[in-house]
C-alpha positions in Angstrom: -8.3 -3.9 -11.3 -8.9 -5.2 -7.9 -11.5 -3.0 -5.9 -13.7 -2.3 -8.9 -16.9 -2.3 -6.8 -15.4 -0.1 -3.8 -16.4 3.8 -3.5 -12.4 4.7 -4.5 -12.2 1.9 -7.1 -15.3 2.9 -9.1 -13.7 6.4 -9.8 -10.3 4.3 -10.5 -12.3 2.3 -13.4 -13.4 6.2 -14.5 -9.8 7.8 -14.6 -8.5 4.8 -16.7 -11.3 4.7 -19.2 -10.8 8.2 -20.2 -7.5 7.1 -22.0 -8.7 5.7 -25.3 -5.4 3.4 -25.6 -6.5 1.7 -22.6 -8.6 -1.9 -22.1 -9.7 -1.5 -18.2 -10.8 -4.5 -16.9 -12.6 -4.6 -13.3 -12.9 -7.4 -10.7 -15.6 -7.9 -9.1 -17.1 -10.8 -6.7 -20.7 -10.5 -8.3 -22.6 -11.0 -11.4 -24.6 -8.2 -11.2 -21.7 -5.8 -10.7 -20.9 -6.2 -14.2 -23.2 -3.3 -15.3 -21.9 -0.9 -13.3 -18.0 -2.3 -14.9 -19.6 -1.4 -17.9 -21.2 1.8 -17.0 -17.8 2.7 -15.8 -16.0 2.0 -19.4 -14.6 -0.9 -18.1 -15.1 -4.9 -18.7 -15.5 -7.5 -15.7 -13.7 -10.1 -14.6 -15.9 -12.6 -11.9 -13.1 -13.7 -10.0 -12.7 -13.2 -5.7 -9.7 -12.9 -4.1 -10.3 -15.0 -1.5 -9.9 -18.2 -4.1 -7.6 -18.9 -7.0 -7.2 -15.5 -9.4 -4.6 -16.1 -12.0 -6.7 -16.1 -14.9 -8.0 -12.9 -13.8 -5.0 -11.5 -14.7 -4.4 -13.2 -17.8 -3.2 -11.0 -21.0 -2.9 -8.0 -18.6 0.2 -5.9 -19.2 -0.2 -3.7 -15.4 -2.4 -5.1 -12.3 -3.7 -2.4 -10.3 -5.1 -3.5 -6.4 -7.4 -0.7 -4.8 -9.5 -3.2 -2.3 -9.9 -1.9 0.6 -11.4 -4.0 3.8 -11.2 -1.5 6.3 -10.4 -1.2 9.8 -14.1 -2.0 10.8 -13.6 -5.5 9.3 -13.3 -9.0 11.3 -9.1 -9.4 11.7 -9.7 -12.8 9.8 -11.7 -10.8 6.3 -8.6 -8.1 6.5 -6.5 -10.5 6.8 -7.7 -12.3 3.7 -8.6 -9.0 1.3 -6.1 -7.0 2.8 -3.3 -9.0 3.0 -3.3 -12.7 1.4 -5.7 -11.2 -1.3 -2.8 -8.9 -2.3 -0.1 -11.2 -2.1 -2.2 -13.3 -4.4 -2.9 -11.0 -7.2 1.5 -10.0 -6.7 2.1 -13.7 -7.0 -0.6 -14.6 -10.4 1.5 -11.9 -12.0 4.8 -12.8 -11.7 3.4 -16.1 -13.0 1.2 -14.7 -15.9 4.8 -12.3 -16.8 3.1 -8.9 -15.8 5.8 -6.5 -14.9 3.9 -3.5 -13.6 1.6 -3.4 -9.7 0.3 -0.5 -8.7 -0.9 -0.6 -4.5 -3.4 1.3 -2.5 -1.5 1.0 0.5 -2.6 3.6 3.6 -0.4 5.5 5.7 0.9 4.5 9.0 1.2 0.6 6.9 5.1 1.4 7.5 4.6 1.7 11.4 1.3 0.4 12.6 2.5 -0.6 15.6 2.0 3.2 16.4 -1.7 3.4 15.0 -4.5 3.3 17.4 -5.5 0.1 18.5 -8.2 -0.3 16.3 -6.0 0.2 13.0 -3.1 -2.1 13.8 -4.6 -5.3 12.3 -5.7 -3.2 9.5 -2.5 -1.7 8.7 -0.5 -4.8 9.3 -1.7 -6.4 6.7 -1.7 -3.3 4.4 2.2 -3.4 5.5 2.9 -7.3 4.5 1.6 -6.9 1.4 3.9 -4.1 0.7 6.4 -5.3 2.0 5.7 -8.6 -0.5 5.6 -6.2 -3.7 8.4 -4.7 -2.7 10.6 -7.7 -2.6 8.7 -9.4 -6.1 10.8 -8.0 -8.6 7.9 -6.6 -10.2 8.0 -3.2 -11.6 5.7 -1.6 -8.2 4.4 1.9 -7.2 3.0 1.9 -3.6 0.4 4.8 -3.1 -0.1 5.5 0.8 -2.9 8.5 0.9 -4.0 10.0 4.3 -7.7 9.6 5.2 -10.2 9.3 2.7 -13.0 11.7 1.9 -15.9 11.6 -0.4 -15.4 15.8 -1.0 -15.1 16.5 -4.9 -11.6 16.3 -6.6 -8.9 19.2 -6.0 -7.2 18.2 -8.5 -4.2 19.2 -6.0 -2.0 16.9 -3.6 1.4 16.9 -2.3 3.8 13.5 -2.7 6.5 12.8 -0.7 8.2 9.8 0.8 7.3 10.8 4.3 4.5 13.4 4.9 2.9 14.7 8.2 -0.2 13.7 8.1 -2.2 15.0 11.3 -5.4 16.5 10.3 -4.4 15.8 6.6 -7.0 14.1 4.2 -7.4 13.6 0.4 -10.8 13.2 -1.9 -11.4 9.8 -3.0 -11.0 11.0 -6.3 -7.8 12.3 -6.3 -6.2 9.1 -5.0 -8.2 7.8 -7.8 -6.6 9.9 -10.7 -2.6 9.2 -9.0 -3.3 5.6 -9.2 -4.3 6.1 -12.3 -2.1 8.3 -13.7 0.5 5.8 -12.2 0.4 3.4 -14.0 2.8 4.7 -16.7 4.4 7.3 -15.0 7.7 5.9 -14.5 8.9 8.8 -12.4 6.2 6.8 -9.7 8.1 3.2 -10.6 10.0 1.5 -8.0 8.6 3.7 -5.3 6.6 4.1 -2.2 4.9 7.6 -1.8 2.5 9.2 0.5 -0.1 11.9 -0.3 -2.4 14.3 0.7 -4.4 17.5 -0.7 -1.8 19.9 -1.4 -1.0 22.3 -4.1 0.7 20.8 -7.0 -1.8 19.7 -10.3 -1.5 16.0 -9.5 0.3 15.1 -12.9 2.9 18.0 -12.0 3.5 16.3 -8.3 3.9 12.6 -9.7 6.7 13.9 -11.8 8.7 15.6 -9.1 8.6 12.4 -7.1 
């Protein structure tokens, strides 16, 4: 998983590690982050999205991209991470014969021109990565959450191809659960959907997509 050291990424590692049948790997850029990944139940892999990532996906069965530079970083980093980094992982997956790819995107990435100016480049990068994945012939899932919060998990969401995200939010913990479960939920295969905190248990919401 790319983005293992991020706030959401750490929670994804924790969620995936609950499944005893899964061997979970977290991509990190710094050796000192390795112990944290191990503490969450994952196996650290040292790699950089701005470099070559082919070896990082050796012997994997699925890839999760949960990295996000965020709208407050410079445009060069946003392009390198959110766009080019994701595209590199998609291409590495194809090269290595890994069919399953789950992408953490963002609400608004389908129409970045409608976003506030400060968000546009970030959402354009997300859009380009999403489109590359959709055209890759991999079995993909693209998850587009609304504004993320650090609140405790609610465990219930609303999920649809398109949602009204006005004044909506969702805890990172619930986004992590959605991404972790999407790896194996065939109802999410080759789907792009948006999510926010709602009324359906996550498992039920994903089964209804």
